[in-house]
C-alpha positions in Angstrom: 132.1 82.1 105.8 128.4 82.5 104.8 127.5 80.7 101.6 124.7 82.4 99.7 121.6 80.5 99.0 120.9 80.3 95.2 117.8 78.1 95.0 114.8 77.0 97.2 111.4 75.3 97.5 108.5 76.9 99.0 105.8 74.6 100.3 102.4 76.2 99.7 101.2 78.3 96.8 98.6 80.4 98.6 99.0 84.1 99.0 102.1 83.9 101.2 103.9 81.3 99.1 103.1 83.3 95.9 104.3 86.5 97.5 107.5 84.9 98.6 108.2 83.5 95.1 107.8 87.0 93.8 110.0 88.4 96.4 112.9 85.9 96.1 112.8 85.3 92.4 115.6 87.9 91.7 117.9 86.0 94.0 116.9 82.4 93.5 117.0 80.2 90.3 115.5 77.7 90.3 112.6 78.6 92.6 110.1 75.8 93.1 106.5 76.1 94.5 105.1 73.0 96.0 101.3 72.7 96.3 98.5 70.2 96.8 96.2 72.5 94.7 96.6 71.2 91.2 94.7 74.2 89.6 97.3 76.6 91.2 100.3 74.4 89.9 98.8 74.2 86.4 98.0 77.9 86.2 101.5 79.0 87.5 103.3 76.8 85.0 101.1 77.7 82.0 100.6 81.4 82.6 103.1 82.5 85.3 100.1 83.7 87.4 98.4 81.9 90.3 94.9 81.5 89.2 93.5 81.5 92.8 95.7 83.7 95.0 97.2 87.1 94.2 96.0 86.6 90.6 97.4 89.8 89.3 100.9 89.0 90.3 103.2 88.0 87.4 105.8 85.4 88.5 109.1 85.2 86.8 109.6 82.5 84.2 112.1 80.5 86.3 109.4 80.0 89.1 108.0 76.6 88.7 105.2 74.8 90.5 104.7 71.1 91.3 102.4 68.8 93.3 105.4 66.4 93.9 107.2 66.9 97.2 110.1 64.8 96.0 111.2 67.7 93.8 111.9 69.8 96.9 114.4 67.3 98.4 117.3 68.5 96.2 116.9 72.2 97.2 119.3 73.8 99.7 116.5 75.6 101.5 112.8 74.8 102.1 110.3 77.4 103.2 107.0 76.4 104.9 104.4 78.9 103.7 101.4 76.6 104.4 98.7 77.3 107.0 99.8 76.3 110.5 97.4 73.3 110.6 99.3 71.8 107.6 102.9 72.3 108.9 103.1 68.9 110.6 101.7 66.9 107.7 103.9 68.7 105.2 107.0 68.1 107.4 106.1 64.4 107.7 105.8 64.0 103.9 109.4 65.4 103.6 110.6 63.1 106.4 109.1 60.0 104.7 110.6 60.9 101.4 114.1 61.1 103.0 114.9 64.8 103.4 118.6 65.2 104.1 119.5 66.2 107.7 121.6 69.1 106.4 118.7 70.9 104.6 117.8 74.2 106.4 114.1 74.7 107.0 112.4 78.1 107.3 108.9 78.5 108.8 106.9 81.4 107.6 103.6 80.2 109.2 102.3 82.1 112.3 100.6 80.1 115.0 100.5 77.5 117.7 99.4 73.9 117.2 96.2 73.2 119.1 96.8 69.6 120.0 100.3 70.1 121.4 100.7 73.9 122.1 103.8 73.7 120.0 105.3 76.5 118.0 105.9 75.9 114.2 109.7 75.7 114.7 109.1 73.2 117.5 107.2 71.0 115.2 109.9 71.0 112.7 112.5 70.4 115.3 110.5 67.3 116.5 110.4 65.8 113.1 113.8 67.0 111.9 116.1 67.0 115.0 119.2 67.5 113.0 118.2 70.1 110.5 119.0 73.8 111.0 115.6 75.6 111.5 114.8 79.2 111.1 111.8 81.5 111.5 110.7 84.6 109.3 108.0 86.9 110.7 106.9 90.5 111.1 104.4 92.9 109.7 104.3 91.2 106.3 101.1 91.2 104.5 101.4 89.0 101.3 99.5 91.5 99.1 102.1 94.2 99.8 105.2 92.0 99.5 104.1 90.8 96.1 103.6 94.5 95.0 107.2 95.3 95.9 106.0 97.8 98.7 108.5 98.6 101.5 108.5 95.9 104.2 110.5 94.9 107.2 110.9 91.5 108.7 112.9 89.6 111.4 114.6 86.2 111.1 115.8 84.0 113.9 117.5 80.7 114.4 119.4 79.0 117.0 122.1 78.5 114.2 123.9 81.9 113.7 125.1 80.9 110.4 121.7 80.1 109.1 120.4 83.4 110.6 123.1 85.3 108.7 122.4 83.4 105.4 118.7 84.1 105.7 119.2 87.7 106.4 121.4 88.0 103.3 118.9 86.2 101.2 115.9 88.2 102.2 117.6 91.6 102.1 116.4 93.6 99.1 116.0 97.3 98.4 112.4 97.2 99.5 112.6 94.4 102.0 114.7 95.2 105.1 115.4 92.2 107.4 116.6 92.3 111.0 117.9 89.3 112.9 117.2 87.9 116.5 118.2 84.9 118.6 114.8 84.9 120.4 113.1 82.2 118.3 110.3 81.7 120.8 109.6 85.4 121.2 109.4 86.2 117.5 107.2 83.2 116.9 104.9 84.0 119.7 104.4 87.6 118.7 103.5 86.4 115.2 100.9 83.9 116.5 99.3 85.8 119.3 98.7 89.1 117.5 96.1 87.3 115.3 93.7 86.9 118.2 94.0 90.6 119.0 93.3 91.6 115.4 90.0 89.8 115.7 89.3 91.8 118.8 90.2 95.1 117.0 87.9 94.1 114.1 85.1 93.4 116.5 85.5 96.9 118.1 85.5 98.5 114.6 82.5 96.5 113.6 80.7 97.6 116.8 81.4 101.3 115.9 83.3 101.9 119.3 85.5 104.6 117.8 89.1 105.3 117.4 89.8 105.9 121.1 88.4 102.5 122.0 90.4 100.7 119.3 93.6 102.5 120.3 93.1 101.5 123.9 92.3 98.0 122.9 95.5 97.5 120.8 97.6 99.1 123.5 96.3 96.7 126.2 96.7 93.9 123.7 100.4 94.6 123.5 100.7 94.5 127.2 98.8 91.3 127.3 100.7 89.6 124.6 104.0 90.5 126.1 102.9 89.1 129.4 101.8 85.9 127.8 104.8 85.7 125.5 107.3 86.0 128.3 105.5 83.3 130.3 105.7 81.0 127.2 109.5 81.6 126.8 110.0 84.9 124.9 112.0 87.9 126.0 110.0 91.1 126.8 112.1 93.3 124.4 111.1 91.2 121.4 107.4 92.1 121.8 108.4 95.7 121.4 109.8 94.9 117.9 108.6 93.9 114.5 107.1 90.5 115.5 105.3 92.1 118.4 104.0 95.6 118.2 104.9 95.9 114.4 102.8 92.8 113.5 100.0 93.8 116.0 99.6 97.3 114.4 99.4 96.0 110.8 97.2 93.1 111.6 94.7 95.2 113.8 94.4 98.1 111.3 95.1 96.7 107.7 92.4 96.1 105.1 94.4 93.1 104.1 94.2 91.5 107.7 91.9 88.4 107.4 91.7 88.2 111.1 90.6 91.8 111.3 87.9 91.1 108.7 86.6 88.2 110.7 86.3 90.3 113.7 84.7 93.2 111.8 82.0 90.8 110.6 81.4 89.5 114.1 81.1 93.0 115.4 78.4 93.6 112.8 76.5 90.5 113.9 77.4 88.1 111.2 77.8 84.5 112.3 81.4 83.1 112.6 80.9 80.4 109.9 79.7 83.1 107.5 82.5 85.4 108.3 85.1 82.7 107.8 83.5 81.4 104.6 83.4 84.9 103.1 87.3 85.1 103.1 87.9 82.0 101.0 91.2 81.7 102.9 92.4 80.8 106.3 92.2 83.3 109.2 94.8 81.8 111.5 93.4 83.8 114.5 90.3 81.6 114.6 91.9 78.2 115.2 94.8 79.9 117.1 92.4 81.4 119.7 91.9 77.9 120.9 95.5 76.9 121.1 96.6 80.2 122.6 93.8 80.2 125.1 94.8 76.8 126.2 98.4 77.8 126.5 97.4 80.9 128.6 95.4 78.8 131.0 98.2 76.3 131.5 100.6 79.1 132.1 98.1 80.8 134.5 98.6 84.2 132.7 95.8 86.9 132.9 94.5 87.5 129.4 91.2 89.4 129.4 91.2 90.3 125.7 92.1 86.8 124.6 89.3 85.5 126.9 86.8 87.8 125.3 87.7 86.7 121.8 87.5 83.0 122.9 84.1 83.6 124.4 82.8 85.1 121.1 84.4 82.4 118.8 83.7 79.4 120.9 81.0 80.1 123.5 78.6 82.0 121.3 78.9 85.3 123.3 77.8 88.3 121.2 80.7 90.7 120.4 78.9 93.6 122.2 78.6 91.6 125.3 82.2 90.5 125.3 83.3 94.1 124.9 81.1 95.1 127.8 82.5 92.5 130.0 86.0 93.9 129.2 85.0 97.4 130.2 83.3 96.3 133.4 86.4 94.8 135.0 87.7 96.2 138.2 90.2 99.2 137.8 93.8 98.3 138.1 97.2 100.0 137.6 98.3 100.3 134.0 101.6 98.4 134.5 100.3 95.4 136.3 
């Protein structure tokens, strides 16, 4: 029997954490946001608005914020909605505080750790080897989730009972959730697409036109599938929500931070200025390093990833990177 989840803690009160609190408030009471940002915590508790992220979103009165991770320990579910670079440190805090081995953990962060090449669920499994661990991903921009716009997502876990409970929890009239048992595949799709969003942004910034961007995104799907399968995912997963679905929204949406970074680079704006102008984390920038390393270790051909890496970390101009892509030798489409 699947027991419904009635309360939870969300680690991170950024855009994603705030959006998830708005989404889940009708089903969870109490609902706790845990953040290291004192101004966000104080603002949420005083006004039911996050003063820094998604500032126009009104949170329900039973959504409370804290800087004390100990308050999360009693919750029956903990969601990780922090940047990928903070997942390990946040998990260690909970471990050191004595998180019960029975508490399910759900990662909503999209990326691969640079130092280890580990996926987010792998980090959690390393630190919490006995806890049930799930993944939520898909074409899920926080801005639209918070506004109650129609969204689809996919959840996965090696624990079928947790998968079913998460699918039940997240299923709402405007939020449709599918399930998967390909944990590696759905995580890799969510991580790798960020790099290709930067490439699409660069193409837009260079004014290459819709034909070029459509071709780039199509070839990106082939490339991310090739890489994802080499890293442990199943090919059909990349034709789903965490693959092509997330790729489309991230490459074309005005909400995509990675696309906006690429757009700035295509217009000749330096990387540090492009990132600073966001005021938030663009996961594709650090993830390009980790995914490029993973691709080289797996010996997978990734010309688009290589082009983004050259722009971000070798100082190659975006126009030159695109020229190199187009100058490659002809080859069959399905190879």
